[in-house]
C-alpha positions in Angstrom: 0.0 0.0 0.0 2.8 2.4 0.8 4.3 1.8 -2.7 1.1 2.4 -4.5 0.4 5.6 -2.4 3.9 6.9 -3.4 3.2 6.1 -7.0 0.0 8.1 -7.0 1.5 11.0 -5.1 4.4 11.1 -7.6 1.9 10.9 -10.5 0.0 14.0 -9.2 3.2 16.0 -8.8 4.4 14.9 -12.2 1.2 16.2 -13.8 1.6 19.5 -12.0 5.2 19.7 -13.1 4.3 18.9 -16.7 1.9 21.9 -16.7 4.5 24.2 -15.2 7.1 23.0 -17.8 4.8 22.9 -20.9 2.2 25.5 -20.1 -0.4 26.1 -22.8 1.4 23.8 -25.2 0.7 20.9 -22.8 -3.0 21.9 -22.5 -3.3 22.1 -26.3 -2.2 18.5 -26.6 -4.3 17.3 -23.6 -7.1 15.8 -25.8 -4.5 13.4 -27.3 -3.2 12.4 -23.9 -6.7 12.0 -22.6 -7.7 9.9 -25.7 -4.8 7.5 -25.1 -5.5 7.2 -21.4 -9.3 6.9 -21.8 -9.1 4.2 -24.4 -6.6 2.2 -22.3 -8.9 2.5 -19.3 -11.9 1.2 -21.3 -9.8 -1.7 -22.6 -8.5 -2.5 -19.1 -12.1 -2.4 -17.7 -13.5 -4.9 -20.3 -10.4 -7.2 -20.5 -9.5 -7.2 -16.8 -11.8 -5.8 -14.2 -15.2 -6.8 -15.7 -14.4 -10.5 -16.3 -12.9 -10.8 -12.8 -15.9 -9.2 -11.1 -18.5 -11.2 -13.0 -16.5 -14.4 -12.2 -17.3 -13.8 -8.5 -20.8 -12.3 -8.5 -23.7 -11.9 -11.0 -24.5 -8.6 -9.3 -21.4 -7.0 -10.8 -23.5 -5.2 -13.4 -25.6 -3.5 -10.7 -22.5 -2.1 -9.1 -21.1 -0.9 -12.5 -24.3 1.1 -12.9 -24.0 2.6 -9.3 -20.5 3.6 -10.0 -21.4 5.1 -13.3 -24.2 7.2 -11.8 -22.2 8.3 -8.8 -19.4 9.6 -11.1 -22.0 11.6 -12.9 -22.9 13.3 -9.6 -19.2 13.9 -8.8 -18.7 15.5 -12.1 -21.6 17.8 -11.5 -19.7 19.1 -8.5 -16.2 19.1 -10.0 -17.4 20.6 -13.4 -15.5 17.9 -15.3 -11.9 18.2 -14.0 -11.7 14.4 -14.0 -11.8 14.3 -17.8 -9.9 17.4 -18.7 -12.3 20.3 -18.3 -12.1 23.4 -16.2 -14.1 26.6 -16.6 -12.4 30.0 -16.4 -13.7 32.5 -14.0 -14.5 36.1 -14.6 -11.6 38.4 -13.8 -12.4 41.4 -11.7 -11.2 43.6 -8.8 -11.4 40.6 -6.5 -8.4 39.0 -8.3 -6.1 41.7 -6.9 -7.2 41.1 -3.3 -5.0 39.0 -1.0 -5.5 35.3 -1.5 -7.5 33.4 1.1 -8.2 29.7 1.3 -11.9 30.5 0.9 -11.2 31.3 -2.8 -10.2 27.8 -3.6 -12.9 25.8 -5.5 -13.7 23.6 -2.6 -16.6 21.7 -4.1 -14.5 20.7 -7.1 -11.5 19.8 -4.9 -13.6 17.7 -2.5 -15.3 15.9 -5.4 -12.0 15.3 -7.1 -10.5 13.9 -3.9 -13.5 11.6 -3.4 -13.2 10.4 -6.9 -9.5 9.6 -6.5 -10.2 7.8 -3.3 -13.0 5.7 -4.6 -11.3 4.6 -7.9 -8.2 3.5 -5.9 -10.0 1.2 -3.5 -9.4 -2.2 -5.2 -5.8 -1.5 -6.1 -4.7 -4.0 -3.4 -5.7 -7.6 -4.2 -7.2 -8.9 -0.9 -9.1 -11.7 -2.5 -6.1 -14.1 -2.6 -4.3 -13.0 0.5 -6.8 -12.3 3.2 -6.7 -14.7 6.2 -3.9 -16.7 4.5 -1.6 -16.5 7.4 1.1 -14.5 5.5 2.5 -11.2 6.7 2.8 -8.7 3.8 5.2 -5.9 4.1 4.8 -2.4 2.6 6.4 -3.6 -0.7 4.2 -6.7 -1.2 4.3 -6.4 -5.0 2.2 -9.6 -5.4 -0.8 -7.9 -3.8 -0.9 -4.9 -6.2 -3.2 -4.9 -9.2 -0.7 -3.4 -11.6 -3.1 -3.1 -14.4 -5.4 -0.8 -12.4 -2.4 1.1 -11.2 -1.2 1.7 -14.7 -4.7 2.9 -15.8 -5.0 5.3 -12.9 -1.6 6.7 -13.5 -2.5 7.5 -17.1 -5.7 9.1 -15.8 -4.2 11.1 -13.0 -1.4 12.8 -14.9 -3.7 14.9 -17.2 -6.1 15.5 -14.3 -3.2 17.0 -12.3 -2.3 19.2 -15.2 -5.8 20.5 -15.5 -6.0 21.0 -11.7 -2.8 23.1 -11.8 -4.0 25.1 -14.8 -7.3 25.8 -13.0 -5.6 27.0 -9.9 -3.3 29.3 -12.0 -6.4 30.7 -13.7 -7.9 31.5 -10.4 -4.8 33.2 -9.1 -4.0 30.5 -6.5 -0.4 31.0 -5.2 2.0 28.4 -6.6 2.9 27.2 -3.1 -0.7 26.6 -2.2 -1.3 24.9 -5.6 1.5 22.4 -4.9 -0.1 21.6 -1.5 -3.4 21.0 -3.2 -1.7 18.6 -5.6 -0.2 16.8 -2.7 -3.6 16.4 -1.2 -4.9 15.1 -4.5 -2.0 12.7 -4.7 -2.7 11.4 -1.2 -6.4 10.9 -1.8 -6.0 7.4 -3.1 -4.3 6.4 0.1 -7.4 7.3 2.0 -9.5 5.1 -0.3 -7.0 2.2 0.1 -6.9 2.5 3.9 -10.7 2.6 4.1 -11.0 -0.4 1.8 -8.4 -2.3 3.7 -10.2 -1.6 7.0 -13.5 -2.8 5.6 -12.0 -6.0 4.2 -10.3 -7.0 7.4 -13.5 -6.6 9.2 -15.4 -9.1 7.0 -16.0 -12.7 7.5 -14.5 -15.3 5.2 -17.8 -15.6 3.4 -17.8 -11.9 2.3 -14.1 -11.3 1.9 -14.2 -12.4 -1.8 -17.6 -10.9 -2.6 -16.9 -7.4 -1.4 -13.7 -6.7 -3.4 -15.5 -8.0 -6.5 -18.4 -5.6 -5.9 -16.0 -2.7 -5.3 -14.1 -3.6 -8.5 -17.3 -3.5 -10.5 -18.2 -0.2 -8.8 -14.8 1.2 -9.9 -15.5 -0.1 -13.4 -18.6 2.1 -13.5 -16.6 5.2 -12.4 -13.8 4.5 -15.0 -16.2 3.8 -17.8 -17.9 7.1 -17.2 -14.5 8.8 -17.4 -13.3 6.9 -20.4 -16.4 7.2 -22.5 -16.7 10.9 -21.7 -13.1 11.5 -22.7 -13.5 9.8 -26.0 -17.0 10.8 -27.1 -17.9 14.1 -25.5 -17.8 17.3 -27.6 -14.5 18.6 -28.6 -14.0 21.5 -31.1 -17.1 21.2 -33.3 -17.7 17.7 -31.9 -14.7 16.6 -34.0 -12.9 13.3 -33.5 -9.8 14.2 -35.4 -7.0 12.0 -36.8 -4.7 12.6 -33.8 -7.3 11.5 -31.3 -8.2 8.5 -33.4 -4.6 7.4 -33.6 -4.2 7.9 -29.8 -7.3 5.9 -29.1 -6.2 3.0 -31.3 -2.8 3.0 -29.6 -4.5 3.0 -26.2 -6.7 0.1 -27.1 -3.7 -1.8 -28.6 -1.7 -1.2 -25.4 -4.5 -2.6 -23.3 -4.7 -5.7 -25.5 -1.0 -6.3 -25.1 -1.3 -5.8 -21.3 -4.3 -7.9 -20.5 -4.6 -10.6 -23.2 
């Protein structure tokens, strides 16, 4: 768990650093990055998470729908940061006033943190290791779902870029912006800890069922993100050649990774 938490924290900081380094050029190429990551996520869901969840419970589809609908609610609060959108604010005299924490977009940040925590819950594979008598250290690599970790890393880098861009647009001091990114990067740890606490309180009968339901729930969240990234309106609702190529590469990568 410590290793995955560090990976996600580093990913968030990498995304912020990418925006600082690339600026508007990075934002202009964001649709291509998102298309690759979104298509990889969709491939990972159908080739990896969905079959595993359905193998355990026939209720997996219900939890997929719940996750899909909940992500819609979270995006209503966050205004679409999860899939590369942020809305500029009106500049006025208030922009010249001293910065206060109250000016942070708290609804969007809380929604984004909750999203990051929820989607990271099943990163640790408890199904094959719970109550098995083994002691797993902080670098128990065999307990990590590396496919899901890879998909979340591809998802979080552009989100962190958008988050940094949004805070710059709203005149958030760079020091505060970096602390916000640290909070975003640590949100998955909250989800993993909560998930771990729940699993270790379950009986042997439920210890396999609950992770499968959580996995299906996360599929719903990720499918909402992936499909929105690929199919929502761009410039003139265009799906240009660059996005098409990035999408094909993302699907091909998921096929290589999970078949």
